[in-house]
C-alpha positions in Angstrom: -26.3 -87.2 -39.8 -23.7 -89.4 -41.5 -22.3 -92.8 -41.1 -19.3 -93.2 -38.6 -16.6 -95.5 -39.9 -13.3 -96.5 -38.4 -11.3 -94.6 -41.2 -10.7 -91.0 -40.4 -10.1 -90.0 -44.0 -13.4 -91.6 -45.1 -15.2 -90.0 -42.2 -14.0 -86.6 -43.4 -15.1 -87.3 -47.0 -18.5 -88.5 -45.9 -19.0 -85.5 -43.6 -18.1 -83.1 -46.4 -20.5 -84.8 -48.8 -23.3 -84.8 -46.3 -23.0 -81.1 -45.5 -22.6 -80.2 -49.1 -25.8 -82.0 -50.0 -27.6 -80.2 -47.2 -26.3 -77.0 -48.6 -27.7 -77.6 -52.0 -31.1 -78.1 -50.4 -31.0 -75.0 -48.3 -33.5 -72.5 -49.8 -32.2 -69.2 -50.9 -28.6 -69.9 -50.3 -26.2 -67.9 -52.5 -22.7 -69.3 -52.9 -19.3 -67.6 -52.7 -18.8 -67.9 -56.4 -22.1 -66.2 -57.2 -22.1 -63.3 -54.7 -18.6 -62.9 -53.2 -18.7 -64.2 -49.7 -15.1 -64.6 -48.7 -13.9 -63.4 -45.4 -13.1 -59.7 -45.4 -11.9 -59.0 -41.9 -14.0 -56.7 -39.9 -13.8 -53.7 -42.3 -17.0 -54.0 -44.4 -20.0 -51.8 -43.6 -23.5 -51.8 -45.0 -26.8 -53.6 -44.5 -26.7 -56.9 -42.6 -28.9 -59.9 -41.8 -29.4 -61.3 -38.3 -30.2 -65.0 -38.4 -31.5 -66.5 -35.2 -34.2 -68.7 -33.9 -37.8 -67.8 -34.3 -38.8 -64.9 -32.0 -41.9 -66.2 -30.1 -42.3 -63.2 -27.8 -42.0 -60.4 -30.5 -39.3 -58.5 -28.5 -36.7 -58.5 -31.2 -38.1 -56.2 -33.9 -38.3 -53.1 -31.6 -34.6 -53.6 -30.7 -33.7 -53.8 -34.4 -35.9 -50.8 -35.1 -33.8 -48.7 -32.7 -30.6 -49.7 -34.5 -32.1 -49.1 -37.9 -33.3 -45.6 -37.0 -29.8 -44.7 -35.9 -28.0 -46.5 -38.7 -30.1 -45.9 -41.9 -27.1 -47.0 -44.1 -26.4 -50.1 -42.1 -29.9 -51.5 -41.5 -30.3 -54.9 -40.0 -32.9 -57.5 -41.3 -34.2 -60.3 -39.1 -34.1 -63.7 -40.6 -36.0 -66.2 -38.4 -34.8 -69.7 -38.3 -36.8 -72.8 -37.1 -37.6 -72.8 -33.4 -35.9 -76.2 -32.7 -32.1 -75.9 -32.2 -31.2 -78.9 -34.3 -33.0 -77.4 -37.3 -31.4 -74.1 -36.7 -28.0 -75.6 -36.8 -28.7 -77.6 -40.0 -29.9 -74.5 -41.9 -27.0 -72.2 -40.7 -24.4 -75.0 -41.4 -25.7 -75.6 -44.9 -25.7 -71.9 -45.7 -22.0 -71.5 -44.4 -20.8 -74.7 -46.1 -21.9 -73.1 -49.3 -19.9 -70.0 -48.4 -23.0 -67.8 -48.7 -22.9 -64.2 -47.5 -26.6 -64.2 -46.9 -26.1 -64.3 -43.1 -24.0 -61.7 -41.3 -24.7 -62.0 -37.5 -25.4 -65.6 -36.3 -27.4 -66.5 -33.2 -25.7 -69.7 -32.1 -26.4 -72.2 -29.4 -23.6 -72.1 -26.9 -22.5 -75.7 -27.9 -21.8 -74.8 -31.6 -18.8 -72.5 -31.0 -16.1 -75.0 -31.6 -17.7 -76.7 -34.6 -18.3 -73.3 -36.4 -14.8 -72.1 -35.5 -13.1 -75.2 -36.6 -14.9 -75.1 -39.9 -13.8 -71.5 -40.6 -17.4 -70.4 -40.6 -17.0 -67.6 -38.1 -14.3 -65.1 -37.3 -12.4 -64.5 -34.1 -13.3 -61.3 -32.2 -11.2 -58.8 -30.2 -12.0 -59.3 -26.5 -11.3 -55.7 -25.6 -14.2 -54.5 -27.7 -16.8 -56.2 -25.4 -17.5 -55.9 -21.6 -16.8 -59.5 -20.9 -15.8 -58.8 -17.3 -19.4 -57.6 -16.6 -20.8 -60.9 -17.8 -21.4 -64.1 -15.8 -18.1 -66.0 -16.0 -19.4 -69.5 -17.1 -21.3 -67.7 -19.9 -18.2 -66.1 -21.3 -16.5 -69.5 -21.3 -19.1 -70.8 -23.9 -17.8 -68.2 -26.4 -14.1 -69.1 -26.0 -12.4 -71.9 -27.9 -8.7 -72.6 -28.1 -8.1 -69.3 -26.2 -9.8 -67.2 -28.8 -13.2 -65.3 -28.5 -15.4 -66.5 -31.3 -18.8 -65.0 -30.2 -20.3 -62.7 -27.7 -22.8 -64.0 -25.1 -26.2 -62.8 -25.7 -28.6 -64.9 -23.5 -27.9 -67.5 -20.9 -29.8 -70.4 -19.5 -29.9 -73.0 -16.8 -32.4 -75.7 -16.0 -34.7 -75.2 -13.0 -37.0 -77.3 -11.0 -40.6 -76.0 -11.2 -43.0 -77.1 -8.4 -46.4 -76.5 -7.0 -46.3 -74.6 -3.8 -49.9 -75.7 -2.9 -48.7 -79.3 -3.0 -45.1 -79.0 -1.8 -44.3 -77.6 1.6 -40.5 -77.7 1.1 -38.8 -78.2 -2.3 -36.6 -81.2 -2.7 -32.9 -80.9 -2.7 -32.1 -84.5 -3.4 -33.4 -87.1 -5.8 -34.7 -89.2 -2.8 -36.7 -86.3 -1.7 -38.1 -85.7 -5.2 -39.1 -89.3 -5.4 -40.7 -89.4 -2.0 -42.7 -86.2 -2.5 -43.7 -87.1 -6.1 -44.9 -90.6 -5.0 -46.9 -89.1 -2.1 -48.5 -86.4 -4.3 -49.5 -88.7 -7.1 -51.2 -91.0 -4.5 -53.1 -88.2 -2.7 -53.9 -86.0 -5.7 -55.1 -86.5 -9.3 -51.8 -85.3 -10.7 -48.6 -86.7 -12.2 -45.3 -86.4 -10.4 -42.3 -85.2 -12.4 -41.2 -84.8 -16.0 -38.4 -83.3 -17.9 -37.6 -83.5 -21.7 -37.1 -87.2 -22.5 -37.8 -87.3 -26.3 -34.7 -88.5 -28.3 -33.3 -85.1 -29.2 -30.9 -82.5 -27.7 -33.2 -82.0 -24.7 -32.7 -85.5 -23.6 -28.9 -85.1 -24.0 -29.2 -82.1 -21.6 -31.4 -83.8 -19.1 -29.2 -86.9 -19.0 -26.1 -84.7 -18.8 -27.6 -82.9 -15.8 -28.4 -86.2 -14.1 -24.8 -87.5 -14.6 -23.4 -84.1 -13.3 -25.8 -84.2 -10.4 -24.5 -87.7 -9.5 -21.0 -86.3 -9.4 -19.9 -87.1 -13.0 -19.2 -85.6 -16.4 -19.7 -87.1 -19.8 -17.0 -85.2 -21.7 -14.0 -83.0 -20.9 -14.7 -79.3 -21.3 -13.0 -79.1 -24.7 -14.9 -82.3 -25.9 -11.7 -84.1 -26.8 -11.9 -86.8 -24.1 -14.8 -89.1 -22.8 -14.7 -88.7 -19.0 -17.9 -90.6 -18.4 -17.7 -92.8 -15.2 -20.0 -95.7 -16.0 -20.9 -96.1 -12.4 -22.1 -92.6 -12.0 -23.8 -92.6 -15.4 -25.6 -95.9 -14.3 -26.8 -94.0 -11.1 -28.1 -91.2 -13.2 -29.9 -93.5 -15.6 -31.3 -95.6 -12.8 -32.9 -92.5 -11.3 -34.9 -91.9 -14.5 -35.7 -95.5 -15.0 -36.9 -95.9 -11.5 -39.3 -92.8 -11.9 -40.8 -94.5 -15.0 -41.0 -97.9 -13.4 -42.7 -96.5 -10.2 -45.0 -94.2 -12.3 -44.0 -90.9 -10.7 -42.5 -90.0 -14.0 -45.4 -90.5 -16.5 -44.7 -92.7 -19.5 -45.9 -89.9 -21.9 -42.9 -87.9 -20.7 -40.9 -90.0 -23.0 -42.3 -87.9 -25.8 -41.9 -84.5 -24.1 -39.8 -81.6 -25.4 -39.7 -78.3 -23.7 -43.1 -77.2 -24.9 -44.9 -80.4 -24.0 -43.5 -80.4 -20.5 -44.2 -76.6 -20.1 -47.9 -77.2 -20.9 -48.2 -80.3 -18.8 -46.9 -78.3 -15.7 -48.9 -75.1 -16.3 -52.0 -76.9 -17.1 -51.8 -78.6 -13.7 -51.0 -82.0 -14.8 -47.6 -82.1 -13.0 -46.4 -81.4 -9.5 -42.7 -81.0 -10.6 -41.1 -80.3 -13.9 -37.6 -79.5 -15.1 -37.5 -76.7 -17.6 -35.8 -73.5 -18.7 -36.6 -70.0 -17.2 -38.8 -69.1 -20.2 -41.6 -71.4 -18.8 -41.9 -69.3 -15.6 -44.0 -66.5 -17.1 -46.8 -68.6 -18.6 -47.0 -70.8 -15.6 -47.5 -67.7 -13.3 -50.2 -66.5 -15.6 -52.0 -69.8 -15.3 -51.2 -70.9 -11.8 -50.4 -67.7 -10.0 -48.7 -68.0 -6.7 -48.9 -71.8 -6.9 -45.7 -71.7 -8.9 -42.1 -71.6 -7.6 -38.7 -72.7 -8.8 -35.5 -74.1 -7.1 -32.3 -75.6 -8.3 -32.4 -79.0 -9.8 -32.0 -81.8 -7.1 -29.1 -84.1 -7.2 -27.9 -87.4 -5.6 -26.7 -86.0 -2.3 -27.8 -82.3 -2.6 -28.5 -79.6 -5.1 -27.7 -80.7 -8.6 -26.0 -79.1 -11.6 -27.6 -77.9 -14.7 -26.3 -77.9 -18.2 -25.4 -74.3 -19.3 -27.7 -73.2 -22.2 -28.1 -69.9 -24.0 -27.1 -68.3 -27.2 -24.1 -66.3 -28.5 -23.8 -63.9 -31.4 -21.0 -64.6 -34.0 -20.0 -63.1 -37.3 -20.1 -65.1 -40.5 -16.7 -65.5 -42.1 -18.4 -64.8 -45.5 -20.2 -61.6 -44.5 -19.2 -58.6 -46.7 -20.1 -56.2 -43.8 -18.3 -57.6 -40.8 -17.5 -54.2 -39.2 -21.3 -53.4 -39.1 -22.0 -56.9 -37.8 -19.4 -56.3 -35.1 -20.9 -52.9 -34.0 -24.3 -54.3 -34.1 -23.3 -57.1 -31.7 -21.8 -54.4 -29.4 -25.2 -52.6 -29.4 -27.3 -55.7 -29.1 -25.4 -57.0 -26.0 -25.2 -53.6 -24.2 -26.5 -53.4 -20.7 -29.7 -51.4 -21.8 -30.6 -54.1 -24.4 -29.8 -57.0 -22.1 -32.3 -55.5 -19.7 -34.9 -55.5 -22.5 -34.0 -59.1 -23.4 -35.2 -60.0 -19.9 -38.1 -57.6 -19.4 -39.6 -57.8 -23.0 -38.3 -61.2 -24.1 -38.2 -63.0 -20.8 -34.8 -64.5 -21.6 -32.0 -64.7 -19.0 -29.4 -61.9 -19.7 -25.6 -62.3 -19.4 -24.9 -59.1 -17.4 -24.2 -60.1 -13.8 -25.6 -56.9 -12.2 -29.1 -57.6 -13.7 -29.5 -60.6 -11.5 -29.0 -58.4 -8.4 -31.4 -55.5 -9.4 -34.2 -55.3 -6.7 -36.7 -54.0 -9.2 -36.0 -56.9 -11.6 -36.2 -59.4 -8.8 -39.6 -58.2 -7.8 -40.8 -58.6 -11.3 -38.8 -61.9 -12.0 -38.6 -63.6 -8.5 -36.7 -66.5 -10.0 -33.5 -64.4 -10.8 -31.5 -65.2 -7.5 -32.2 -69.0 -8.1 -31.3 -68.7 -11.7 -28.1 -66.8 -11.1 -27.1 -69.5 -8.5 -28.0 -72.3 -11.1 -25.9 -70.6 -13.8 -22.9 -70.2 -11.7 -23.1 -73.9 -10.6 -23.9 -75.1 -14.1 -21.5 -76.9 -16.4 -21.1 -76.2 -20.0 -21.8 -78.9 -22.5 -18.5 -80.0 -24.3 -17.1 -77.5 -26.7 -15.8 -80.1 -29.1 -16.2 -79.7 -32.9 -18.0 -83.1 -33.0 -20.5 -82.2 -30.3 -23.5 -82.7 -32.6 -22.7 -86.4 -33.4 -21.9 -87.1 -29.7 -25.3 -85.5 -28.7 -27.1 -87.7 -31.2 -25.6 -90.9 -29.7 -26.3 -89.9 -26.2 -29.9 -89.0 -26.9 -30.7 -92.1 -28.9 -28.9 -94.5 -26.4 -30.7 -93.0 -23.4 -34.0 -92.9 -25.1 -33.8 -96.5 -25.9 -32.8 -97.5 -22.4 -35.8 -95.5 -21.0 -38.4 -97.3 -23.0 -40.6 -99.7 -20.9 -39.6 -102.7 -23.0 -35.9 -102.1 -22.5 -34.2 -105.1 -20.7 -30.7 -103.7 -20.6 -29.3 -102.9 -17.2 -28.2 -99.3 -16.5 -24.7 -100.6 -16.0 -24.5 -102.2 -19.5 -26.0 -99.1 -21.1 -23.5 -96.9 -19.4 -20.6 -99.0 -20.4 -21.8 -99.3 -24.1 -22.4 -95.5 -24.3 -18.9 -94.7 -23.1 -17.4 -97.1 -25.7 -19.5 -95.6 -28.5 -18.6 -92.0 -27.6 -14.9 -93.0 -27.4 -15.2 -94.5 -30.9 -16.7 -91.2 -32.3 -13.9 -89.1 -30.6 -11.3 -91.5 -32.1 -12.6 -91.4 -35.6 -13.2 -87.6 -36.0 
């Protein structure tokens, strides 16, 4: 993070120095001057490194082994990054800022496309090489910036509402129904009501964005260039969360929850409702069996809107083996491997037809709801300064949710809009 000033030129200098310092601290980075690393088009072939978030399900290596057996001269090595997205981004950005060719294929969060493209860290790809028409349309949009394809969708994601079927007769469609049911359950049973991810990090940005969307608003324009936040709708969204904390159907400890903490709280039977990604479904079913089900996130007046998540695969501009990287991405995002992404990794695939496969639906009953949620989801802004905007959103909302906060939701929403507009103006 760097200091925001009102002078664009100074901002650019500060940003460059900040990222350069991070690059010097990145372990194992090799610079362009030391080992080449300038963009070479998509003509180079040879061994490559696939840098992506830590594989917690051990499904990746068998997929890599299949490639390596068929391509002994172009073997791929897995380089696991930290599990937390913010830390992944910092490590990849530091490496690429140093013009290192250590990474070839990059597993990128869907919100990083514009930043990495703007900085010249990844190369544009030829659309005709990939079966984009077979993918879920909103997912493809996350890989496009300024009318160019910069990455290939690999996994998708949308937030779901988990609930206990033994406590809930009919899942809530609106916030009012969620509140009413959560209050009733907490009074009748020794269990908390509802939680999402409310710690001050990217997860809170996602949760708040979903609340704003589910109230009929939007924080930023799709390209991230304009603040479209309606303070009145943002205040409604914030009030929904503050009311839950005030009335105790959202437990105060949820203010420290990330995905893992909220997952454990639900599957251990401490929550009646929880907002989480699809990866939480399997462990919850193992622990709670048929007592678990999912539905779309509720909204102000009906089903709400999730923020679109997932990861895309891009090629480093400093890779010496970009052609191999391209062919590896074609292999890795094939229908056969996307099926394995779901069946062996439990990650939502990007191929549309997999969500309609009867055998897969029998094994993963949440697929129809997830498909509906993805199609109704809204992507987080694709702007190059998304990371700074996200930091401001998360920190502002976290402060407003604290029990000791005396600011009204209206004041917080107005202040947040002004701060976001200042960041857009100075970038």
